[in-house]
MIRO-238421 format. One record per residue (C-alpha): residue in one letter; x, y, z. Coordinates in steps of 0.5 Angstrom, whole numbers, padded with zeros to 4 digits, always signed. Example, Ala and Ser with C-alpha at 12.3 -4.5 7.8 and 13.67 -1.06 7.14 Angstrom:
BEGIN
a+0025-0009+0016/s+0027-0002+0014/
END
This chain:
BEGIN
x-0083+0031+0033/x-0081+0032+0026/x-0075+0028+0023/x-0073+0033+0018/x-0067+0036+0019/x-0064+0043+0017/x-0057+0046+0016/x-0060+0050+0022/x-0060+0044+0027/x-0054+0042+0031/x-0053+0035+0032/x-0052+0032+0039/x-0049+0025+0040/x-0052+0023+0046/x-0052+0017+0051/x-0057+0016+0057/x-0052+0019+0062/x-0052+0025+0066/x-0047+0030+0062/x-0050+0029+0055/x-0057+0029+0057/x-0056+0036+0061/x-0053+0038+0054/x-0059+0037+0051/x-0063+0041+0056/x-0058+0046+0055/x-0058+0047+0047/x-0066+0047+0048/x-0066+0052+0053/x-0061+0056+0048/x-0066+0056+0043/x-0062+0051+0038/x-0066+0046+0034/x-0063+0039+0036/x-0062+0033+0032/x-0060+0027+0037/x-0056+0021+0036/x-0055+0015+0039/x-0050+0010+0037/x-0052+0002+0039/x-0046-0002+0039/x-0049-0008+0043/x-0045-0007+0049/x-0048-0010+0056/x-0052-0004+0058/x-0054-0001+0052/x-0061-0004+0052/x-0063+0000+0059/x-0059+0006+0057/x-0063+0007+0050/x-0070+0006+0054/x-0068+0011+0059/x-0066+0016+0054/x-0072+0015+0050/x-0076+0017+0057/x-0071+0023+0058/x-0073+0025+0051/x-0080+0025+0052/x-0080+0028+0058/x-0076+0034+0055/x-0080+0034+0048/x-0080+0041+0044/x-0082+0043+0037/x-0074+0044+0037/x-0072+0037+0038/x-0072+0032+0032/x-0073+0025+0032/x-0068+0021+0035/x-0063+0017+0030/x-0060+0011+0032/x-0054+0009+0029/x-0051+0002+0029/x-0044+0001+0030/x-0043-0007+0033/x-0036-0008+0037/x-0037-0015+0039/x-0033-0017+0033/x-0027-0012+0036/x-0028-0012+0043/x-0029-0020+0044/x-0029-0022+0051/x-0028-0015+0054/x-0032-0014+0060/x-0037-0009+0056/x-0039-0014+0051/x-0039-0020+0056/x-0041-0017+0062/x-0036-0021+0066/x-0032-0017+0071/x-0035-0011+0070/x-0031-0005+0074/x-0034-0004+0081/x-0034+0002+0085/x-0027+0001+0088/x-0024+0001+0081/x-0020+0007+0078/x-0023+0011+0072/x-0019+0008+0067/x-0022+0002+0068/x-0028+0004+0064/x-0024+0006+0058/x-0026+0003+0052/x-0020+0003+0046/x-0022+0008+0040/x-0029+0009+0042/x-0029+0016+0042/x-0027+0016+0034/x-0032+0010+0033/x-0038+0014+0036/x-0037+0020+0033/x-0035+0018+0026/x-0042+0015+0024/x-0046+0021+0027/x-0041+0026+0023/x-0042+0022+0017/x-0050+0023+0018/x-0049+0030+0019/x-0045+0031+0013/x-0050+0027+0009/x-0056+0031+0012/x-0054+0038+0011/x-0052+0039+0019/x-0045+0043+0020/x-0044+0042+0027/x-0044+0036+0032/x-0044+0037+0039/x-0041+0032+0044/x-0041+0032+0052/x-0034+0032+0053/x-0032+0035+0060/x-0026+0039+0062/x-0020+0036+0065/x-0022+0029+0061/x-0015+0025+0062/x-0015+0021+0056/x-0012+0022+0049/x-0018+0021+0045/x-0022+0027+0048/x-0017+0033+0048/x-0017+0039+0043/x-0011+0036+0039/x-0015+0029+0038/x-0022+0033+0036/x-0018+0038+0032/x-0014+0033+0028/x-0020+0028+0027/x-0025+0034+0025/x-0020+0036+0020/x-0019+0029+0017/x-0026+0028+0017/x-0027+0034+0013/x-0022+0032+0008/x-0025+0025+0007/x-0032+0028+0006/x-0031+0035+0003/x-0035+0037+0008/x-0035+0043+0013/x-0037+0040+0020/x-0035+0043+0026/x-0034+0038+0032/x-0036+0042+0038/x-0035+0041+0046/x-0040+0046+0049/x-0038+0043+0056/x-0030+0043+0054/x-0028+0048+0059/x-0033+0046+0065/x-0032+0041+0071/x-0037+0036+0073/x-0040+0041+0079/x-0042+0046+0074/x-0045+0041+0069/x-0049+0038+0074/x-0051+0045+0076/x-0054+0047+0069/x-0058+0041+0070/x-0062+0041+0076/x-0068+0043+0073/x-0068+0037+0069/x-0071+0030+0070/x-0064+0027+0071/x-0067+0021+0075/x-0069+0019+0068/x-0062+0019+0065/x-0058+0012+0066/x-0051+0011+0068/x-0049+0004+0069/x-0045-0001+0066/x-0048-0007+0070/x-0055-0006+0070/x-0059-0011+0074/x-0067-0012+0073/x-0067-0006+0069/x-0064-0002+0074/x-0058+0002+0076/x-0054-0004+0079/x-0051+0001+0085/x-0044-0002+0085/x-0041-0001+0079/x-0036+0004+0077/x-0041+0009+0073/x-0046+0008+0079/x-0041+0011+0084/x-0039+0016+0079/x-0047+0018+0078/x-0048+0018+0086/x-0042+0023+0087/x-0044+0028+0082/x-0051+0029+0085/x-0047+0030+0092/x-0042+0035+0088/x-0048+0040+0088/x-0052+0037+0094/x-0058+0035+0090/x-0062+0029+0092/x-0061+0023+0088/x-0067+0020+0085/x-0064+0014+0082/x-0067+0007+0083/x-0061+0003+0085/x-0062-0005+0085/x-0057-0005+0091/x-0055+0001+0095/x-0048+0001+0099/x-0048+0004+0106/x-0043+0009+0103/x-0040+0011+0096/x-0032+0011+0096/x-0029+0018+0094/x-0028+0018+0086/x-0022+0021+0083/x-0019+0022+0076/x-0023+0027+0071/x-0029+0026+0067/x-0030+0022+0061/x-0034+0022+0055/x-0041+0020+0057/x-0042+0013+0054/x-0046+0010+0060/
END
């Protein structure tokens, strides 16, 4: 893959999770030249997540897909003894969706990728935020103001776009059914390199496959007899 970017490229902020990987596949299907970014924050699941993302990128390799750029944004000094850093008391499948909310992380994820785009001539950064996201830092007002402030600070003209911003989880999953979704990673408490099968994000992942009646080929370290019903809106993929 060619490392060189161009003004025609679309920046894409990736995690290893379902939504952002499906967005990568959709952008490539539409013929876009894509510059992917991963932000390494030294959180407990990110080693496994990055390995999974590299496998997914290899599986969907295309001349239009540029080399993954890994950016460093350590959060241990800010989050301290938070479960995302320590791995202790990770939200399990019975917790509400807001249990996995990481304060300020959307802004932190976006700003470094956005600055990279500005400095390398890319004028669009895409995020896999879904419709119905309940958090204040994932809505239209937040991203409109954030984009305006960023461009004012840099003198740039970057557009922050959310191609899935009006879609529900079912619609996004349907777009990705032909992709190797078993290579994606959606766990916040990995066990032996696998999805733990018990955390909040694993429950969300299982529910996503059930929504579209698709077989879940994910390797889970443990499989519960059933997954509880999930509530709340979808979030920016950070798993």
